[in-house]
N, C-alpha and C positions, 0 to 999 in steps of 0.2 A: 432545468439546463444542466446538458449534456456536455463534458470535457473530453478529450480526447490529449493526452502529454505524453512524449517522450523528451526526458531529459537524461545527460548524465554531465554529476560534481565533483569536486573535490573528495577525498578521502576525509574519514571520518569514523566514530562510533555513538551510535545513539543505541539504548537500551529498550525495550519493546515496553509501553507506554500508553496511558491515557491521559489526557488533562489539558487545559487550557496554554496555548502556545504564548509569543511574548504578543502577537498580536492580535491576542483579544481572543481567538476563532476557537474552536474546539481543536485538540494536537490527536492523531492519532501517529504511534511510533511505533511500526513495523520492522524488524528484524526478519532477513531471510540468508541460508546458510543451504547448504548443501545437503539433503532438501528439502526444505521446510522453513513455515512462515513462522513467525513466535509475534504475537499469537495468532494463533487459526482465526480469533473469532473476533470479528473488530464491527466494537460498536457507535454506528453516533448517531448525532442527531439529524431531523428530515428537517427540508425548508432553509438548515444554513450549510455554510462554508467550512469546510476543515482544511484544517494543515498540514497535510502528510509527511511524516518525518522519515523515507527508507535509509533501510541501513542495511550492505551486502555484506557479511561477513564470510560466505564461502568465498570458493578454489576459483569460480568461474562465475557468467555472471548469469544473473536472473535481474527477471520483470513481477510486477502486479499489474494482472490483469483482471477486470470486471467489464465482460461484457455489457449490463445492463444495466450498467450505469455510465455507460463507455468513458470507465477507467485504463490504463495502459502509463506506466513510469516502469522504461529498461533504468538499471545502475551495475555498473560493470564491477569485476573483484573489489571491495577493498577501497568501495565507495560509499557514499551514502547523498540522499535525493530530502531537498526539502519542497516544497509545494502546494497549492490552493488549488482545493479541487470541488465543486458542489454548486447549487446544492443539490441534498438526493430528495427523491422522491423513497415515503416509508416501504419498504421490502426488504425479503433478504434476496442475496445478491451471491452467485459461485463466483469465488476469487483466485486464479491460479497464475503461475509458472509458463510461460508462450514458448519459452527457450522449448527448442524440440525435445521432447525426450524427459522434461523435468515434472510437469503436470502428469504422464505417466509414473513418474517416480513419487510419486505421490504429492504435490510442493502445490497444495491445496487448502482452504479453507472459506470464510463468508466474510459477509459484509451484513451487517445486521444495521438497516435504517429505524430507527424509534423515532415513530410520533409524538 
C-alpha cells in the first residue's frame, strides 16, 4: 500500500533514532537540517506500518520524499511532524528533499525496507 502524505504541524525537537512508538508501531525519527537528513540511512520492517517523526532544525523548509514507496512529507523550518505510513515492500529506496536545489545540495539518503 502506498501513501502520499503532506502535512505541517507545530514546533518541537526530536532526536534521530529508531525504536517502538507509543502506538506500538516501529518508530523512525529523522532530523532535517540545511542540507542533510540524520540518519541518512533509515531501516524499517517490511509489511508493517511505521510511525515517522520528522523534525526540521534547518532555517528553511524541507521535505522527505521517497518516490518508490509513495512517501512525501513537508516540514516548515523549526517544526516537527508525526504520521503513520506503510506497509512497505522490501527493497532500497532513495530519499531526498524535493525543495528546489536541496537534492542537488546533498540532501539525500536511503530507506531500506527489510523483510
